[in-house]
N, C-alpha and C positions, 0 to 999 in steps of 0.2 A: 504494500498499499504508498510506502514511503517514496518509493520512488515515483509515483505519479501524483505526489501529494499538488505539486506545483499547478498540474495542469487541473485541478478543480476551477472549475468556471469563474471568472475575475477575481482568480486569486490574485496574480500579478496585479491587476488593477488596483484592488484594494490594497494590499498590503505596498505597493509605491505611497498611495494618496496616505496611508495612516503614517508613515516614517516622514513624508513630509510634514504631516500636522506634529507628530512629537519632536521636530525638528524646530518647528514654530512654537511649542509649548515649552521650551526648554533649550536654554544654550549651552551647547555643547563646543568643547576644545579638542582640538584635533590631537593636541598636544599634550594633553594632560585626562580627560576625559573615561575614566575606565567605566564599562558598560557589563549588565550582568543580562541578557535577554533570558526571561522563565519561559516556560513552554517554548522553545526556540523554534521548534519543528525542520525543516530543511534550509533556514536560513535564509528567508527573502526580506527579512525585516532588516539583519543583519546587514549583510550584504549594502542594503541602501543607507545603515547608516555608517558603515565603514570609515566612508572618508570623512566622516567628522569624530570619528573616537581616537583614541590612545590604545583601546584594548579592549576586546567584547569577546565575553566568556559566555557561550549558549548552553544552556541546560534544560533535558527531556526527558520523559521516563520511556520513551521509544529507540530501542537503541538503530532501528532502521531510520529512523530519522536523524538520530546524529552522526550515522555514517555518511549519509545524503550529504547534513552539513558540512560536517569536514571534508568529504570528496569537492564538494562546489568551490572550495576556497583551495583546499591542495592543489586543484585543477587550473586555478587563478594565480597559482606561485605565491599565495599567501601564506606566512608563516605563522604556525601554531603558537607565536608568542603573542602574534598579533589576535589572530582571531581563531579559536577552536569552540567546539563541545564536547560535553560529559554527558553520560548518560547518568543518571543518578534520580532519587526520590528527596529532594530538600526536605530537613524538618527542622533546620533552623539553628541545630545545635552547634554549639562549638566547633570547630575544628574544620567544618564542612568546606569542602573548594578551599584546603589549606588556611583556613582562616581569613581566608580575602575578603575585603569588605569592598564596595563599588559606588563610584559617583552618581549611578544613574542605575536604574531597574526599568526594566520592559516588558511588559507582557502583551500582547497581540492577539486578538480572534479566539484567546481561550478560556477567559473567564465563564463563558458559559457551558462548556466544558465540567465545572468543579462543583459538586456538591454542596461545597462550604468555602463561598467565597472568603469568609471572615479568618477561616484557618491559611487559609494561602497565603490573603495578602500578609497577615503575622509572619509568615514564613518569609515573605519577600521580604519586607522591611528589615528582616534580622542580618539582611546582608549589606544594609545599605549603610556608609558614613554618615556622621552626623552633618547635617545639611543637604542631604544625596536626597534625591527625587526618586518616588517610584512613577511610571506612568503606564496606565493599564488605557488599551483601546477594544471597544468591543460593541456589540449590537446594543441599539436604543431600544425602546420598549415598541417604537413603531415602525422598527427595521430590521428587525430579525430575518434571517431567513429560513428556507425550508429545511428537513430534517439534517443540513451539514451541507451547505452549498452543493446539493446535487450529488451526492454521496449517501444514498439512503441506508449503505451498508454502516453506516457512521451515526447511524439516529440514534442508537441505543447510549451515547456517550454524551449527550446534550442534555444537561441538567437544566438549564434554562431557556425552554425552547422559546418563550418571547421575550428575549432580551434582559438587560438588567436597567433597572428604572435609577434616576441621581440618588434618592435616598437613600437607594442599597448599597451604594455604593461610596456614597459619601458617610453612611454611617459604618461600614466596615474599614475604613479609612481612619476614623475618629477610633476604633477598636485597637487599632496597630498603631495608634501614638503619632499618624503623621498630619502636620499641619498646613497653613496655607493652601485648603483643596479649592481645588481648580476642577471646573467640568463645563465641555463646551462639544455639543454635537459638531463633527468635524469631518466626516467625510461623507458622500452620498452618490451610490452608483446604480444606475439605473437596469434592470437584467428583465430579459423575458416575462420571467416568472413574477417580478417584485422588485418593489424598489428596497434597497439597504441602507440604512442608515446606520452611522459609528459613531460614537462617542469617545473623546479623549479627557483622562481623568488624571490628576496630578496632586500628588502630596507629599509632603517636605519632612523629614525627619529630624526634629528639633536639635540645635546643639545641646550639649549638656546629656544626649542620651547616652548610655552607655554602650560602647564598640564590641 
């Protein structure tokens, strides 16, 4: 399945627009910004963010996705020191990912798969530096696709079929201790089946939070 992920209808258009929205929502520094991409898939978003980041580490629970991710960048001659992915189910425990903390964490079009977005948000926040930002992009209530963007075999993995409401994402950011909440509907893509609408949400880990 992983090798065909990029062929899901409208996946490239959606992820390209989402990456642009991420770059508008947060200031990246190509010489300094370290990025964690949670549920990184095959690396479409990481590829778009790469010119704007010092380092990107992708994490996914699917070994197939991770293999495709690493193959993508190996074929481009990109060093694993710059961009790499690992197959791991993060828990936020001390020492995971070698104890590394990040300036930015991103998670795109994955929250609707998670049964507990609160638990996931708390886990991701554990990998942020103080003043680090989490940026989440997913479908709005009015713009969720059918069972998984044209791949019915993935329907069983959808936990939030009707998208995610702004109050819900705001609440879980608060629970994770993230501040300066920002929410904006950022992407619209019209498909033959329906219109897809995506929001971007951003929260910042406050200074003084333990690393």
